[in-house]
C-alpha positions as CSV (number, residue, x, y, z in Angstrom):
1,M,54.1,93.0,46.9
2,I,51.3,90.8,48.4
3,T,52.8,87.6,49.7
4,R,51.2,84.3,50.8
5,T,51.8,85.4,54.4
6,H,49.9,88.7,53.9
7,V,46.9,86.8,52.4
8,L,46.8,84.3,55.3
9,I,46.9,87.2,57.8
10,L,44.0,89.0,56.1
11,F,42.0,85.8,55.9
12,A,42.5,84.9,59.5
13,V,41.6,88.3,60.8
14,A,38.5,88.4,58.7
15,A,37.5,84.9,59.9
16,A,37.7,86.1,63.5
17,G,34.7,88.4,62.8
18,C,34.1,92.0,62.1
19,S,35.2,93.1,65.6
20,T,38.9,94.0,66.3
21,A,40.9,90.8,66.7
22,R,42.2,90.2,70.3
23,I,44.0,87.4,72.0
24,P,42.3,85.7,74.9
25,V,43.4,86.6,78.5
26,D,42.5,85.3,81.9
27,E,40.3,87.2,84.3
28,T,43.2,88.7,86.2
29,L,44.6,90.4,83.1
30,A,41.2,91.2,81.6
31,S,40.3,93.2,84.7
32,G,43.5,95.2,84.5
33,E,44.6,98.1,82.4
34,Y,44.5,97.7,78.7
35,L,47.4,99.7,77.1
36,A,46.7,100.3,73.4
37,V,49.8,100.7,71.3
38,E,50.2,103.8,69.0
39,G,52.7,104.3,66.2
40,R,53.4,100.6,65.3
41,Q,52.0,100.6,61.8
42,G,53.5,102.5,58.9
43,W,57.0,103.1,57.6
44,K,60.0,101.5,59.3
45,I,61.7,104.9,59.4
46,H,61.7,107.1,62.5
47,E,59.8,104.4,64.4
48,R,58.3,105.4,67.7
49,I,55.7,103.4,69.6
50,T,53.9,104.2,72.8
51,F,51.5,102.4,75.2
52,G,50.3,104.0,78.4
53,S,53.2,106.0,79.8
54,Y,55.8,103.9,78.1
55,V,57.7,105.2,75.1
56,T,60.0,103.4,72.6
57,E,62.3,105.8,70.9
58,N,65.6,106.0,68.9
59,V,64.7,102.8,67.0
60,D,67.6,101.7,64.8
61,R,66.8,98.8,62.5
62,S,69.3,97.1,60.2
63,W,68.5,95.9,56.7
64,T,67.5,92.2,56.5
65,R,70.8,90.5,55.6
66,G,71.3,86.9,54.5
67,S,72.3,84.4,51.9
68,G,70.7,81.5,50.0
69,F,71.5,78.9,47.5
70,A,69.8,76.1,45.6
71,I,71.3,72.7,44.6
72,G,68.8,70.9,42.4
73,E,65.6,70.8,44.3
74,V,67.1,71.7,47.7
75,E,66.9,75.4,48.7
76,M,68.6,76.9,51.8
77,N,68.2,80.4,53.2
78,R,69.6,82.4,56.1
79,R,68.4,85.8,57.3
80,R,69.5,88.1,60.0
81,Q,68.3,91.5,61.3
82,T,69.2,93.6,64.3
83,F,67.3,96.4,66.0
84,S,67.8,98.6,69.0
85,F,65.9,101.2,70.9
86,T,65.6,103.2,74.2
87,F,62.7,102.5,76.5
88,S,61.3,105.1,78.9
89,D,58.4,105.4,81.4
90,A,56.9,108.9,81.8
91,G,60.2,110.5,80.5
92,T,62.5,108.4,82.8
93,P,64.9,106.2,80.8
94,L,64.7,102.6,81.8
95,F,66.5,100.3,79.3
96,A,68.7,100.4,76.3
97,V,67.5,97.4,74.3
98,A,69.5,95.6,71.6
99,C,68.0,92.6,69.7
100,E,69.1,90.2,67.0
101,V,66.7,88.0,64.9
102,R,68.0,85.0,63.0
103,L,66.2,82.6,60.6
104,R,67.4,79.3,59.1
105,H,65.2,77.8,56.5
106,G,65.6,74.9,54.1
107,E,63.2,73.0,51.9
108,V,63.0,70.5,49.0
109,N,61.0,71.8,46.1
110,T,59.1,69.1,44.2
111,P,56.4,69.4,41.5
112,V,53.8,68.2,44.0
113,V,54.7,69.8,47.3
114,D,57.5,71.8,49.0
115,V,58.9,69.9,52.0
116,E,60.6,71.9,54.8
117,F,63.5,70.2,56.6
118,R,64.7,73.2,58.5
119,N,62.6,76.1,59.8
120,R,64.0,77.8,62.9
121,S,63.9,81.4,64.2
122,T,65.5,83.0,67.2
123,L,65.2,86.3,69.0
124,D,67.9,87.4,71.5
125,C,67.6,90.8,73.2
126,S,69.6,92.5,76.0
127,L,67.7,94.9,78.1
128,D,70.5,97.0,79.7
129,S,69.3,99.1,82.6
130,M,69.5,102.9,82.3
131,G,67.9,103.4,85.7
132,T,69.5,105.2,88.6
133,G,67.1,104.1,91.4
134,Q,67.7,101.2,93.7
135,Y,65.1,99.0,92.0
136,D,65.8,100.1,88.5
137,R,69.3,98.9,88.0
138,I,68.4,95.3,86.9
139,S,69.4,94.3,83.4
140,W,67.4,91.5,81.6
141,T,67.8,89.2,78.7
142,L,65.0,88.0,76.4
143,S,65.8,84.7,74.6
144,L,63.2,83.0,72.4
145,E,63.2,80.4,69.7
146,E,60.7,78.7,67.4
147,Y,60.6,75.7,65.1
148,G,58.4,75.2,62.1
149,E,56.6,78.5,62.3
150,K,55.3,77.8,65.8
151,P,55.2,80.9,68.0
152,L,58.4,81.9,69.7
153,T,58.9,80.5,73.2
154,G,61.6,81.1,75.8
155,L,62.6,83.2,78.9
156,L,62.8,86.8,80.1
157,S,65.5,86.5,82.7
158,S,67.7,88.5,85.1
159,H,70.1,87.5,87.9
160,G,67.1,87.6,90.2
161,G,64.8,85.2,88.4
162,A,63.1,84.4,85.1
163,F,59.6,84.6,83.5
164,D,58.3,82.2,80.8
165,V,57.4,83.9,77.5
166,R,55.1,81.9,75.3
167,G,53.8,82.9,71.9
168,T,50.2,82.1,70.8
169,N,48.2,81.9,67.6
170,K,44.9,82.1,69.4
171,L,42.2,84.7,68.7
172,K,39.5,85.5,71.1
173,G,36.2,84.1,69.8
174,G,37.8,82.8,66.7
175,L,39.7,79.9,65.2
176,P,43.5,79.7,65.7
177,A,45.4,81.9,63.2
178,S,48.2,80.7,60.9
179,Y,50.5,83.4,62.4
180,T,51.6,84.6,65.9
181,T,48.9,86.8,67.5
182,G,50.6,87.6,70.8
183,Y,52.7,86.5,73.7
184,Y,52.0,85.6,77.3
185,V,54.5,86.3,80.1
186,R,54.1,83.9,83.0
187,R,55.5,83.4,86.5
188,D,54.9,80.1,88.3
189,G,52.4,79.1,85.6
190,R,50.3,82.2,86.0
191,D,50.0,85.0,83.4
192,I,51.4,88.3,84.6
193,G,51.5,90.0,81.2
194,A,50.2,89.7,77.6
195,I,51.4,91.4,74.5
196,E,49.0,91.5,71.5
197,V,50.8,91.9,68.2
198,V,47.7,91.8,65.9
199,N,46.4,95.0,64.5
200,D,47.9,98.1,66.2
201,G,48.9,96.0,69.2
202,A,48.2,96.2,73.0
203,V,49.9,95.4,76.3
204,R,48.4,94.1,79.5
205,I,50.5,93.9,82.8
206,K,49.3,92.5,86.1
207,A,48.5,95.4,88.4
208,D,50.3,94.0,91.5
209,L,53.7,93.4,90.0
210,S,56.7,95.3,91.4
211,A,57.8,98.4,89.4
212,S,61.0,96.6,88.3
213,D,59.0,93.6,87.0
214,K,56.5,95.8,85.3
215,H,59.2,97.7,83.5
216,A,60.9,94.5,82.3
217,V,57.6,93.0,81.0
218,A,56.8,96.3,79.2
219,A,60.3,96.6,77.6
220,A,60.1,93.0,76.4
221,G,56.7,93.7,75.0
222,A,58.1,96.6,73.1
223,A,60.7,94.4,71.6
224,L,58.1,91.9,70.5
225,L,55.9,94.6,69.0
226,L,58.9,95.7,66.9
227,L,59.8,92.2,65.9
228,E,59.5,91.3,62.1
229,D,59.1,87.8,60.7
230,L,62.0,87.3,58.4
231,R,60.3,84.6,56.4
232,G,58.6,87.3,54.4
233,S,62.0,88.3,53.0
234,I,62.4,84.8,51.6
235,E,58.9,84.7,50.1
236,E,59.4,88.0,48.3
237,V,62.7,87.0,46.6
């Protein structure tokens, strides 16, 4: 079924031009390695995505669960989905990742316009270390939230520190899109990574990061590449 969201996505990508849509990145990331994602599109069965030497396997995704009701012109909906996967680098297991996505949505339907009074999504992930090396035993958490269909924003954190994660709707050389196009990972106000979620997807990671930080950014990127917007399940009801 073609939904309003699908139409907006197709329109925005077309408006960005005939070239493949990309998110803008600063010079430091632009000069680094561009890791194209493979395996992201297609059936949500036996999912397996790769970028560079990183591999996301054993993806286990729940059905989208939820409830909804309407009282007169007021409609309320809740949705929830979980997904998990293992994340490896060149065959070495790094993280067991478990994520939960939640959506709370409410609106008043009138003959003239639908007015939203609640529209909030959250993403919470645990990145539990599977590493055995001295610098690979750090576990992380990814906690993001959004209001009113603005891109998810939050933190990727461990006991040793935290990185800011900020979603964007920007497209390089084009107008802002009506959907999330990617995410920037920042430390001290500087971009150290970028995850592109338009088209097949791509990941950029600053070259001089420590191996531990690179692995954490890459694993968080994999979670964001697997993330589904649960609003579509409401529109298709």
